[in-house]
KOLVEX-676128 format. One record per residue (C-alpha): x, y, z. Coordinates in steps of 0.25 Angstrom, whole numbers, plus 5000, padded with zeros to 4 digits. Layout:
// residues N
XYZ...
//
This chain:
// residues 1006
512151014687512851114696513851074707512851124718511751034713512650914712513150934726511750944732511350814724512550734730512250784744510750744742511250604737512150584749511050624759510150514753511350414754511550444769510050434772510050294766511250254774510650304787509350234784510050104781510850114795509650134803509250014812508149924809507249974820507150114813506450054801505649944807505049914821505649794827504749694834504649694849505549604857505249544870506249554881505949484895506549564906506749474919507049544932507549464944506949564954505549624956505049754950505349874960506749814963507549934959508749864953507749784944506949904941508149984937508749874928507349854921507250004919508650004912508249884903506949944899507650084896508650014887507749924880506750034877507850124871508650014864507649904860506249974859505749844853506049764865504849734875505349714889504449624898504949624912504749514923505249514938505749394945505649464959506749364963507349454974506049454982505449314978506549214973505549104970505849004959504348974958504149114955505149104943504448984938503149054937503749184931504449094921503049024917502449164916503549224907503449094898501949114897502049264893503249254884503349114877504649074870504949164858504349284863505549334871506749404864507649434876507749424891508249524900508549474915509049564926509749504938510049354941508649294944508149354931509349304923509149164928507649164925507949214911508949104908507849004913506849074903507749054892508048914895506548874897505848964887506549064878507849004874509049094871508449224870509349344873509549354888510049494894510349494909510749604919510949624934511749494935513149484939514049434928514449304935512949274938512449304924513549204918513049094928511549114925511749124910512849014909512548934896511549034891511649104877511149234872511349304886511949434889511949524901512449644908513149604921512749674934514149734938514049794952515249884955515649834969517049884968516550024964515650024976516649984985517650084980516650194982516350144996517850145000518050284994516850345002517350285015518850265016518750195029517850075023518449945027517249845027516149815017514949745021514249675009512749665010511949575001510949465001511049324996510449344982511249324969511449474968511849484983512849364982513449424969513949544977514949454984515449404971515749544966516449574979517249444978517649474964518149614968518949554980519549444970519949554960520649644971519649754968518949744982519349874990520549844999520349855014518849835012518349715020517049645015515949585024514649525020513449565028512749425031511349395026510349445037508949505039508749645036508549685050509849625055510549685043510149825047510749795061512049745054512149875045512049965057513349905064514249905052515649975055515950115049517050065041516149975032515149985021514049895015513949855001512549814997512249704987510749654986510049624999508549604996508249485005508749465019509049335027507549315031507049335016506549475018506649555005506849705004506949794992508449844990508049984992507249955006508349865010509449965007508750075014508549995027510049955027510550085024509850155035510450055045511850045039512950115047513850105034513650145020513050045010513550034996512749974984512949924970511649964963511150104960509750084964510150074979510750214978509950304987509350194994510450185005511750144998512950244999513250214985514250134976514550094962513150064959512549974948511450044940510249954938509650044927510950054919511149904921509749884915510049974903511349894900510449764900509349834892510449874881510849734880509449684878509149794868510349754860509849614859508449664855509149744844509749624838511049604845511449474850511949444865513349394859513549534852513349614865514449654874514449574887515049684896514249804901514749924908514449934923513150014926513650074939513650214945514450274957513450334966513350374981512250414990512550554997511650525009512350395012513750465010513350565020512750465030514050375030515050495028515650435015516650525008516050554994517250624989518050494989517050414981517350484967516450524956514950474957513950454947512850484957512750544971511350524977510650614988511750724988511150854993511150964983512351064985512151194977513651224980514151104974513251104962513451244958514851274963515251364951513951444952514151464967515651514965515151604953514051664961514951684973515951764965514851854959514251884974515651924978515852024967514452074969514752094984515952174981515152264971514052284981515052334992515652434982514252484979513852494993515052574997514752674986513252684990513652705004514452825000513352884992512352865003513152935013513153055004511653055002511353035017512053165020511153235010509853175015510053185030509753335030508453305022508053195031507953285044506953375037506153265032506053195045505353315052504253315042504053165043503953165058502853265057502153185046502253055054501553115066500453155058500353015051500352955065499153025070498352995057498752855058498352845073496952895070496752805058497252685066496152715077495052715066495552595059495652515073494252555076493752505062494552375064493952345078492552365072492852275060493452165069492152165078491252165066492052055058492351965070491751835070491651845085490851935095491752045101491252095115491652195125491052195139491052315149491052235162490652345171489452395163489152255158489052295143489552205132489752245118489752135107490152155093490352055081489451935077488451945089487251945081487851845071488251745082487151755092485951815085485851935095486252075095487452115103486652215112485852095117487052035124487752155129487752115143488452005150487151945155486551945141487751865136487851765147486351735145486651685131487751595136487451445137487051405151488051295152489151395148488851515157489651475169490951445161490851575153490551655166491751585173492751615162492251765162492451785177493851715177494351815166493651935173494351895186495651895180495851745181495851725166496551815156495451805145494051765145493751635136492551555136491751465127490251455129488851445121488051575118486551565114486151615100484851685098484251555092484651485104485851405099487151415106488451455100489851435106490651555109492151575113492151705122493451775125493751905132494651995140494352095152494952225154495152265169495252405176496252455186495652375197495752245189494252235187493652195173493052315166492952275151493052145143493052115128493151985120492451905109491451785107491851685096490851585090491451445092490251365089490751305076492051265084491251195095490451115085491751075078492351035091491050955094491150885081492650845083492250795097491250705090492250655079493150625091492150525096491250485085491550415071491250525060490750415050489750335058489450435070489850315079490750335091492250315088493350235095493650355105492150355109492150205110493350195119492750305128491350235128491950095131492950155141491750225149491050085149492150015155492450125165491050125170491049975171492349975179491750085188490450005190491249885195490649795185490949775170489749775161489849695148490449775137490849735123491449795111490949745097492049785087491449785073492249785060491649775046492149665037492749705024492549855026493949885020493549815007492249895006493050025009494049994998493149954988492050054989492750174995492750245009491450315006490750185005491450135017491050255025489550235021489650085025490250115039489150225042488150115038488850015046488850105058487350125057487049975055487849945068487150055076485849995072486249845074486849855088485649935093485450055103486350075115487650015110488950105108489450095093490850155089491650155076493150135078493450165063493450105050492349985050492549955065491449985075491249945090489949925097489949935113489049835120489049875135488249815147487549705139487449555141488649465137488049425124487549555119488849595111488749475102487249515100487649655096488649595086487549505081486649625079487749695071487949575062486449575059486449725057487549715046486949605038486249695029487049755017487549905018487149985005488350085003488450164990487550064982488449944987487949834997488949795007488749675016489549705029489949615040490649655053491549575062491349605077492249585088491749585103492549615115491949625129492249695142492949665151493249525146493949565133494549695137494549795149494649925141494249975128495449955120495549805124494049785121494149855107495449775103494849645107493549675100494349705088495049575089493749505090493249575078494449525070494249385075492849395069493349445056494349325056493149235058492449275045492049415047490649455050490849385064490649425079491849385088492049405103493449435108494249315115495649325120496249235110495849335099497049415102497949295099497249285085497449435082498949415085498949295076498249365065499249475065500349375065499649305053499649435046501049465048501449325043500549335031501249475027502649415029502149285021501649375009502949455009503749325009502849254999502549145009501149125003500949014993499848964984499248824982498248784971497048694973496548634960495048644955494548524947493348524937492348414941491948394926493348334922494248334934495248434928495948544936495348674932495948774942496648794955496348884967497548964972497648954988498649034996499448965007500349015018501348935027501949035037503349005044502649035058501249005056501348885047500248855036499248965037497848945032497249055022496049065031497049125042497949215033496949265022496049345032497349405038497849445024496449505021496349585033497749645031497649665016498849565013497849485005497849584993499349564990499249414994498049394985498749454973499949364975499049244976498349284963499549304955500249184960499049094957498949164943500449134940500248984944499048974935499949034923500948934927499948814926499548874912501048884908501148734912500048694903498948684914497948774907496448804910496748814925495948924934496748984946495749024957496249124967495549174980495249324982495149394995494049494999495249595001495749574987494349584981494149714988495349784982495049884971496149834962495749684964495249664949496549734942497449664952496849524948496949564933498349614935498849474941498149404929498849494919500249484926500149334927499549304913498449214919497149224911495949284919495049164917496149074924495949154937494849134947494649224959493949164971493149254980492149224992490849274995491249345007492349425000491249504993490349545005490349695007490849724993490049634984489849734972491349774972491749624972490849594960491349704952492849654954492449514952491649544939492849624934493749504936492849404930492649494917494149494916494049334916494449304930493549194936492849224950492549114960491649124972492349044983491848974996490348994991489448955002490249005014489849155013488449215009488349114997487349204991486849154977486849294973488349294972488249184962487449274953488149404955489549374958490449364945490949224948491349104940491549004951490848964964491648884974490948804984491548804998492048675004490848675014489948635003490848524998491148445010489848375011489348374996489648224995488848185008487748285010486548315000486348455005487848485002487648424988486348504985487048634989488248614981487348574969486448694970487648784971488248724959486948734951486748884954488248914951488148834937486848914934487649044936488748984927489748974939490748864942490748784955491948744962491948654974493048674985493448574996493248444988493948334995493248204991492948124979491448124983491448274984492048274970490948184964489848264971490248404967490548354953489048314952488548434958489148524947490448584954491348624943492648614950493248544963494248594972494748524985495748424991495048314982495748374970496948434977497448514989498048654985499348634978500648714977500948764963502048664961501048544963499948584953500648514942500748384949499348394954498748414940499548294935498948204946497548264945497448224930497648074935496748084947495548154939495448034930494847954942493948064946492348044944492048154934490548184934489948224920489148354920487948284916487948214930488048344938486948354948486548494952485348534961485348414970483948424976483648274978484448154983484348094969485148214964486348174973486548044965487348014952486647954940487147814945486447834959487747844967487747954977488648074974489348054988
//
């Protein structure tokens, strides 16, 4: 074998050995896919809080890069806005239900509240799984994890010293530091950091520290405006003021920065650009990446004991150029920065070397240009002398040619001008006319035949033209002409109508100007006639629109005000006030129809309603549309009782359904009546008081007629106060839920709870739902409030299931406003998915009146929910229309009898017969029956025998707070043993005789 061949063979063998060694050194992840690992990520604050979002982004980024087999599942405690221990208990139950012991491989916690919550989860559920924390000061972390094993974290190291050094450098005259923070853990931790600096001697000498007291946001703004110029503010966390009002950090900082007379320095990067001047800022995303790196190392097989406990600080030196300029800070003394925000772009600073180079080039070129210019000047002087003699000879030739060209051009211009004048006259959209005043000869050109249908020669005299002017316009046309001919007006201008050949009149705008002789007498006049018929018609249409509603053709508010004003003025002029009344009508639930079926259907319904109103009130009454679904009827000079009679006729006229786009709408209107002069002395007062009476009619149950009384203004004020307090209560989470049990008559066991909303206000005291629910519905607050009720009730139901109380159905009342929302169905399903409650454990309660006006749409939504497994109950049956058709067509599972049926069921035969009949029909249609308002044992026994499936009322229990449910269930198990349980064989239905009202032993049901 040759040396060359042996060399190649040895090289090839060496290559194989190297490949084998490289393959053996590859990590296991390259050769096999590791199983997925579950990591719970617990955040103390809510999603949208920028510090938390940046930490979460850093954690996710690092896990995705370094531990792709880790599945991060986030949960937000929302501790800054809602520091409620009960909420933590519910979240703990939810997490334990979704992630049982043995399914979690590690836990990541950000900030103090989440770390404490994670420690409790390990103690109660998961045991010593690895726990990685971040965003917590080292001392707080050691205190929270004392005695815990397998815990490691990245301490939140805020660089207070670096920020203070930057502030002192930017303002050498700084003498006082005002510390702004709230009373949260993070806020109080800032005092500890500053105390540590002072104890170690690293707090800047000559700087006096003061702490701004805890005060309301408005008072704090005033305080910041009065700070002395030798001071600065150091911001910690300030999310909640002394009154409990919560603001996001960005919004709080923006408000305070706008008012502050001195710069505000911060400690966290996400505040940069929101109002702070700058500082040595903690980067939340870099901090999150450090936490994620520790968690990724654990997911890749490292133990917490093998990982280093100290991490580099995640801070940047940054300033906001706008704040620097605003407070006159010296940026040159601060030193190098990692980031300078909002500094305007400077071309000179950015491209300094380029500018210098270009400047040198320009100077060199300028010198060269000057040299070349001097040389050219010398050459041109020589050439000028040579050309001067030739120019004199050429000039004489050019002068002669110019005169010839000028004469030719003048002749051609005259011909061209004549052609243009002829073209203008023929192409003009107007009639051009001249008038020889002395000979009374008129020459008309242009569109005479097209506009008037006659030849120009037939109207060549002044008399012939005046004969075609409308008789009503002749005098003013003649007056305008004479005033111009006499010199009173510089131009002749007039608008009048001229008769067409077919007898119709056109509007013309006439203009002209007269020429006078040496004695000042007019001798010639010329002008034009412009057809303005279309403009006049447009103006008439605009005048109509200004006084009439374009949709219904009815008078609008302006015309209504003028009409009522004239009636009142006539009555005052006559000395006696004739009866005058305004009927203010507003359609009930029109907004729901408009939102559900679109504005086109809403417009068609309004047009049909306008026609129905005109037919209903009869002839002779003034009807106007104010806008939207509001109409006003004026009743004048009638008897005292006629306004109510007119309102009654309107009610009868609206009883029949409206057919719009294939849908049947049942429409009711609330009517308010105000009378002159008792309820108002002018139009505005009458209209306002009629509007107030209409809202009183709505509050009384809608579809009502109400006459104004003085005390209604007080109720309006009370209503506005109620709405304001309700909004504040919702923002502060002052509403609460209570749960009333539902018990089966077959065995006495608890089968469900109905969630009932309660509100006790600091000013109003306990407020009944009958008072605040209508206000919330009218304002739209019921939509977010209803979602909160639904989610809270579902979480409580899941809590019962986690405590071993299974098979319980949670009933939640739904408002008509919620049902009308386009996204009602997906929102309900989203709440079920978020809380984990099975759909068949939720029952939504609706009333008959909620579906009036949009029955088909309501059925579609309820049917979609029922197909998803949600139960539907028809509440307060018997208080509305009580149509048996509803029982057959509506997709319901349960029929709830109103308390009015139950009160006398153990004493009166007719009441028992009605309940038994309804129960039989419901059971035939495979519907359950629930009796509400049961308060006595006799009612229990009677309803059990008449086929009611479930009982609800004070006989079983009053509504209970969530923490009293377990105690009630234990007590009820003892009590139900003594209840009379009626077997299904003894159930009596269809009680048509007295004998049917007795038990088998002959004892009366009562």
